[in-house]
GUZA-144526 format. One record per residue (C-alpha): residue in one letter; x, y, z. Coordinates in steps of 0.02 Angstrom, whole numbers, plus 50000, padded with zeros to 5 digits. Layout:
// GUZA-144526
AXYZ/...
***
This chain:
// GUZA-144526
M494055020050631/K493115032850535/I493535034950347/P493685049350276/N492255058750156/K493495060150010/K492925055049830/Y494205041049760/V494255039449597/F494255018749508/F495945014449412/W496274997549393/A495394977149430/E496044961149465/E495344943349431/N495624930849560/D496604938949701/A496804935349862/Y496514943750002/C498244941250056/E498944949849898/A498064967049960/D499594969150089/Y501134970649928/A500094982249826/L499984993449990/R501384991250030/N502244995549841/Y501205007249803/G501615016249962/E503095012350091/N504135004749951/C503895017849855/K504365030749983/K506145020550018/A506525018049849/F505925037449760/G505685048249909/F503675047249910/G502445034149885/S500665033849880/E499485037950053/E497975038649988/I497325022249923/A495735011749968/L495624993149914/V493754984549887/Y493564964649871/H492264956849785/G492154936849821/Y494344936549722/S494114955449625/L494844966549670/E494704985849624/F495974996949668/Y495745017049713/L496715032649735/T495825048149826/E495945064549704/E496975072349805/E498245059849803/I497935062049618/K498775076149629/R499965074649776/S500745060049621/S500585069949472/E501785082049597/N502755073249616/G502935061049485/F503395078249392/N504935082449503/F505545066349494/F505715066149323/S506215082649291/K507895077649377/E508915070849236/E510045058749359/N508515053349424/V507765048349275/I509575037949227/N509655030849390/F507895025149363/L508065017449169/R509795009749237/N508985001949399/T507594994249290/K508504985549177/N509644976949312/I507964971149408/R507454967349220/A508764955549193/Q509134949549388/A507134941849336/S507524935449186/E509084924249242/F507714920449417/I506804914749273/K508264905749176/K508864896049340/S507454890149406/Q506874878849270/G506714861049284/I506804864049459/D505774855049561/V505254862349687/G504214847949773/S506094840549819/F506454856149916/S506514854850120/D505684869350208/E506944880050235/E507394878850018/F505964881749976/L505844895150098/E507404904650022/F507004902249850/Q505184912749886/I505944926049994/E507294925749805/L505984925649726/G504854938549787/N506334951349829/I506454951449631/L504484955749625/Q504664966049744/K505804979349661/L505154973349516/F503314978149548/T503854994849625/H504925002949493/Y503384996949375/I502265008249491/L503175023449474/T502595024949286/Q500665023949323/P499905037149212/E499465047649397/K501175050749401/F501645060149232/K499635070549226/K500925084249249/I502095080649160/E501295080548982/K500075097549027/Y502125103149028/I502655093948865/Y500725100848793/D500885116948844/Y502855121248781/L502315111748597/K500745121948620/D501705138448617/L503115132848506/G501795128448376/V501645111448325/E500075110948217/D499575095348288/V500465093148471/K499565077848512/S500375065048369/A501885075548404/M501825067848582/H501225051248540/T503175051648427/L503885058548615/V503425044848689/Q503695032248592/S505055020848650/E506875017848547/E506144996848549/K504174991648592/I503994972348606/E503414958348456/I502444943248511/I502744931048445/K501254921348358/K501694904348321/G501374887848459/K500284889848591/L500884896948745/F499844902448823/E498454889548790/N499684877648850/Y500174889149012/S498074889349032/K498104869649025/T499274871049163/I498644878949296/K497354864749285/E498454851349251/E499904857349351/N501074848949187/Y501684859749080/Q501744854348893/G502474869548783/G504244873948702/E505254877848822/E506154889848703/L504224898048679/L504184898848864/M506044908648890/N505684919648704/P503904923948682/Y504384938848619/K505504950348523/M506244968548578/I506234977548379/K506704994748356/T505515009848328/D505355017248170/L505315036648240/S505615044848072/
***
């Protein structure tokens, strides 16, 4: 198969990615987004260096994603549905984590383990598909539109105004007490997590953003 002669732009990279995980990235950016929102990325390149994965989009794809993102988020109904669905999916993920605490998956039969994996996979697929719609390439045209609008209004510090406009009503504050991430790192090596369960379930808190 001849590869099209197009310019691909680097977007992100991840360490410790197995080759089989490329399928999930392609599906989430492509067909899963298209099923959920009516559009998805078509021109993607994934490059592996050992177990390091690099993600690229063509320049044409970036322009197309920007246009699609503008058209999608310009409709109030889409924004309302997107925020509501994202909140529901986050709640599903949190509930799954809570009910999975203390479960010994080693005691599962093959059928039980498969069901467990399918339930988790379905939640993660929806979560990542919604996350992908918030990526920078989807907002390039929206940001330019807002920037030009504020400039035409005579706003003196347009960059500062835009920064305020994109702030969330809440922000995440990581709880620094304990050694959650150090312990979790040890878990990967030793497979016997010894951290506090409360910190594991609540490693951060949401606080109101000062938008004054």
